[in-house]
Structure formats: C-alpha cells, structure tokens
N, C-alpha and C positions, 0 to 999 in steps of 0.2 A: 813245341818247333822241332825236334827230335826225330817226331814222324814225321813230317813233312819233309828236312834233310835228309831223311835214308831214300823215303818213298823217291826224292828229286836225285836222288848219287843213283839209284838203279835204274829211274827211266833215262836219264842221262847217259848213264855207263852206257847198258845196252844199246841207246841209239849212236852215241857216240864211237862204242865198240865196234859194232854191224859198218856202219858206212866207212868208217875210219878201213876196216879189215878190210874190206871190199876195193877201197882205193888202192890200199897200199899191194895186195893180191895180183889185180889188174893191171895195176901200174909197171908191176913187175916185170910180163909179158912171160910170166910162168904161171898165169890161172891155176891150179885144181883144188877140188871139194877139200881133201883133207887138209892142204896148205890154208885154204878160208877159216874152214874150221876151229882147227890147231891158232890159228891168228885173232879169230872171235874169241875164245877162251881166253886165251892169254892178255886179250887187252880187255877183255871184261874186266876180270881177274887186277888187275894193274887200275885200271880207272873207278872199282868199287874200292880200293887200296887207299888212292887220293880222295878221293868222294867220302871216302868216312873219316880220314887224316885232316884234311883241310875241313876246314870251315867257311865254304863260298861266300855262303853269304854276310859273317861276320865282314869278309876281308874284302868284297866288295862295297858292302854298304861305308866300311871304315871309308876305303877311298874313297868315294863316292864323297863322303862328307870333308874330307881333309880335302882334295879339288874343289869342292863347293858346287858339284854335279848333282841338281835337283834328282830325289827318285821316283821313278816314272814315268821319267821323260825317253825322249827318239835316243837323247846323248849318253842316257845313262843307259840305255838295253845293249848301244853301239862300246860301250867303254865297258860294261862288266860282261861280254862277250869277248871281247880282249880280253880281258883278265882273263874268265876262265880258260880260254885257246891257248895264253901264255903257262896257265899253270898244268893243263892236260896234256897237251899235244905233244910239246918236244920228248915228256917222258913214255908217254906212249910210241914215238915213232924212234927213240931210239931203242927202247926196249923191243922193237918188234923187227926195225934193221938189220937190229942186234942178233938176235934169234935166228932170222931170216939167212943175214952173212954164213952163222957158225953153221947153220944142219946145211948150206950151199956150198959149203969149202969142207966141211967133213966127207961128202960124197966127191971130192974132186976139183971142184968147182972155181978158178981163180978169178974173184971179183975184187973190184976195187972198194974197199969199205968206203970211205970220205965222199966220193960221188953219190954212192946210194943214197947214206946218211942223207948228204944235201937236199938231191931230188924229193926223199921222204917229207923231211920236213918244208919243206915250200908247198909240193900239194898237200901235206893235212894240214900243212898251217892255214892255207885260203879254203877247204874243206873242212876242217873242224869250226873256224871261226863262222861262216854261214850257218853249220850246224845248231850250233851253239845260240844265235841270233836269232833263226826260227824257231827254235823245240823248246828253247828254257821257258820261254815265256808261255809256249803252251801248254807245256808242263807243267807248270809253277800255277796257271789257272784251275786246272785240272788237280794236283793234290790239294788247293785250298778248298775247292770245290768240297773234295772227297771228306774234307779237315774240317767241315765247317768256318771258314775261315774267310772272312766278305774280299771281296778282289782291292786290291789300290790301298788295301792295312797291312801292318808291319805285324807277323803271327807272334804273340807273345811267349815267352820261356816258358817251359816246364820243368 
C-alpha cells in the first residue's frame, strides 16, 4: 500500500502542479516561462508534502464509510474528488498567490492581496476538482496494474 500511495502522490502531484501552475500564471496576465517553472517547482514540492503527510485513501475511505457512500461508485468518485480538492487546492493556491504577491510587491507593484487570493481560489478549485475527478481513477488503475493489484479491490496494508 505504501508503494501505491507514493506512486499516486507523485503522479497526482505532477499533474495538479503542472495544470494549476499553468492556470495560475496564465490567469495572472503576466505569463513567463521562468514564473511558470518556479510556480510548478514550488507547487510540486507542496503537493508532495501534502501527499506524504495526508493518507488520502484512509481519509476518503473513512469519510465514505461514515457517510454511507459505496466504494467504486460515481458518488464515491465525486465525493472523493471533492475531499482531495479541499485538502490540496487551497494550500497550493495560498502558497502560490503569496509567493507571487511577495515577488511582485518586492519589484514595486501595488497589488490587492485578498482579491488575488479569492480569484485564484475560485479558479483553481474548479480546475483542481476536474483534474482530480479525471486523473485519480486513471492513475489508480495504472498504479494498481503496475503493482499487481486487481482493479476494484482494496490494496492490503504492507
């Protein structure tokens, strides 16, 4: 299970960081390759930290059980995507907006922080939810297959 969690954290971390960094730098109106690469690197590190600290499968499974959501259903996918999005996206958005704000204001720009943060949270929450909903099951199938786990079964703790 540990290997599956690590692989999922890496795959989801790269995917979320890539798309959310691209979304953030494009929506700022000041896209540059160096800004995008810096954003991607910092975002990837943050998503890895979250992925290694938060046992996402245990969290979503416990919540599914508590709320009576049946595993491997559309409602479970919708709900688990929301839970993952709530855990990842606000932290990444807050860090990225704060970093961009500090860099911009250190160069003399006068920017309103709260509107920047709110705009980013709204955009990245929508994009993040869609990404998680699409990629998590695809990556799960890939990682399960690579590790010899039957799709639809629960991996055993090792």
